[in-house]
N, C-alpha and C positions, 0 to 999 in steps of 0.2 A: 170935387170930382168924385170922391168916394160916395158922397151923399147922393149924387145923381145916379151912380151905378146901383146904389142900394134902392133908390126909389123906382128904378126900372126892374127890380126884382132879382138882382144878383144875390146868390146865397152867401152865407157867412164865410164859408171856406174859400170861395172865389174872391170875396172882398179882402180877406186876409192875404191871399196870394198877390193880389194887385197892390195892396199896401206894402208888402215886402219888396215887390219888384220895382215900385215907383217911388214911394215916399222914403223908405229906408235906403234905397239906392241913392237917392238924391242927397239924403243926409250924410251918407258915408262916402260920397264921391271925393276923391283926392284927400282923404283924411290924413294920409301920411305926411302931407305937406302942411296942413294947418292944425292938426290935433295938438301939437306941442305948444301952440300959442293960446289955447283955450284956457279959460279960468274955471274954477269950480262952479261958479254961477252959470257959465255957458254950458257946461256938462249937465247941470241940473235942468236947464231949460230944454235941452235936447231929450233928456230922459223923461221930462214932463210931457213932451209931445208924444212920446211912445206910450206913457201911462194913460194919456187921454185916448189914444188909439185902442188900448186894451179895454178901457171903460166903455167904449161904444162898439166893441167887438170888431174893430178894423185890424187889430194886431193881436196875435196869439199871446197869451200870458206866459206860455212856456218858452217863448223865443228868448234869445240872449239879449243882454243889455248892449247899448251903443259902445260902451267901453270894450266889451269882449269882441264885438264886431270889428272895432278899430284895431285891437291887438292882433286878431287873426289876419286881417288884411295886411298889417305891417309885417307880420312874420312871413307871409307868402311873398310879399314884395322883397323883403330882405334876402330870403333864400334865392329868389330870382337874380337879384343883384350880385350876390356872392358867386353864384354858379355860372354867370354869363359875363365874360370879360368884355363883351361888346355892348353891354347895357349902358344906357346913358348915365346912370348913377354910379357905375362901377368906379369911375375916376375919383369919386368923392371918398372912397374907402381909404383908410390908412394903409401904410406899407405893411407887407407881410412880416410877421414876427419870425425871425430865423434864429433858432437856438438848437443846440445839439443835446438837450436834455430829453429824457424819456418821461414826459409828464402826461397827465391825463388829457384825453382828447377834449377839445372845445368845439362848439358849433362853428367857430370861425378861427382863422389863423392870423388875425390882424393885431397890430400894436394897440394897446388900450390907452386912451387919453384920460388924463386926470383933470377934473374940473371942466369937462367939456360942456358946451351949451346943450342942455337937455331938450330944448325946443327943436333942435335939428334931428331929422329922422334917423340919419346914419348914427349919430352919437347915441341917441336913445336906444337904438337896436343893439349896438355893440355893448353898451352898458347893461342892458337888460339880459343879453345872452351871457355876459361874463358873470352875472350874479346867479344864474340858474345852476343848481347843483345836481 
């Protein structure tokens, strides 16, 4: 598709915009659900696709990696789930941690699970947020 657009005379900036809007969007669609199940080799294949895009000027070299795109999308989704009690995924959150101590504020007020399955989106996010200092 991008080759056809290039052959029709679309400039590099427009090709990079199309690549970001179509190719990267398809690669990162629903990553919160499947990213935890990817292996290192899977991640390298996806990054390789973007490196090939950079090599032929379809993808800007200053754009972020797939891992950063996934982390950003996960953070946005997790904030939406935490702040909306009617969100479909809100019921998957752990119970609220109720204590009367005056401790430092966290980004969430949920009970932390030990040895939780890190492939699960909610467990990944709660574990990630609890490690941020």
